[in-house]
N, C-alpha and C positions, 0 to 999 in steps of 0.2 A: 282945747285946741292946741295942736303942736306948735313948737317954736318955728319962726320963719326960716331959720337955718336948717331945721330938720326937713321942712317941705322943699327947700332949695336943693339939698343934697339928694333927696329922693328923686326929684324931677331930673336933676343932673344925671343921676345914675341911669334912670330909665331912658332918658334922651340919648345918652352916649351909647348904651348897650343896644337899644332898638333902632337907633338912628332915625327917629321920627323927624320929619321936617319941622322947622320952627312954626309953620302955619298950624300944625296939629296942636301945638301947645296953646295957641290962641283959641282955636276952635274948641278944645277941651275946656278951657276956662269959661267960654260962653255956655257950654253944656252944663257945667257945674253951677254957674250962676242961675241958669234957668231951672235947674233941679231945686235949688234953694228957694227961688222966688215963686215958681209956679206950683211945685209939689210940696213945698214947705219941709223938705228933708233937711234935718240938721246935720251939720258936719261935726262929727265927734272924734275924739281921739282914737276910737276903735273903728271908725268908718271912713276916714279921709283917704287912706291908702287904696282900699278897694274902689271907692268912688273915683279917685284920680285915675287909676288904671283903666277902669271901664270907660271913662270919658276919653282917655287917650286912644284906646282901641277903637271906640266909636268914631272919633275924629279922623283917625287913619282910614277907616272904612269909608267914611263920607267923602274924604278927599280923593280916594282911589276906589271907586266902586268896582266890584268884580266884573270882568269882561264875560260876555256870553260865550258859550262853547262854540267852537268853529262850525260844528254841524248845524247849529241854530242859525248861523249867518249864511250858510250856503243856500243857493236857490234850490227849490224842489227839483227832483230829477224829471226830465221830460219823458212823456209816455213813449213806449216803443212804437216803431212804425209798422 
């Protein structure tokens, strides 16, 4: 497992570059804890960075779901008279 300082610096770098809201950090931690508890995935020196990045991206997507296309929101055209 990496040192706490290494994890902090990695998180700080991603957080400041991507400008993720702080809520995303909390949500990503929940996702990582669920991954460990439910799926039994171990956090290894070689896997923690990809797991962290995937959790952050998933948290961002969950926080801001994609909006539907404007054409999907428009009412159907009325039939010609």
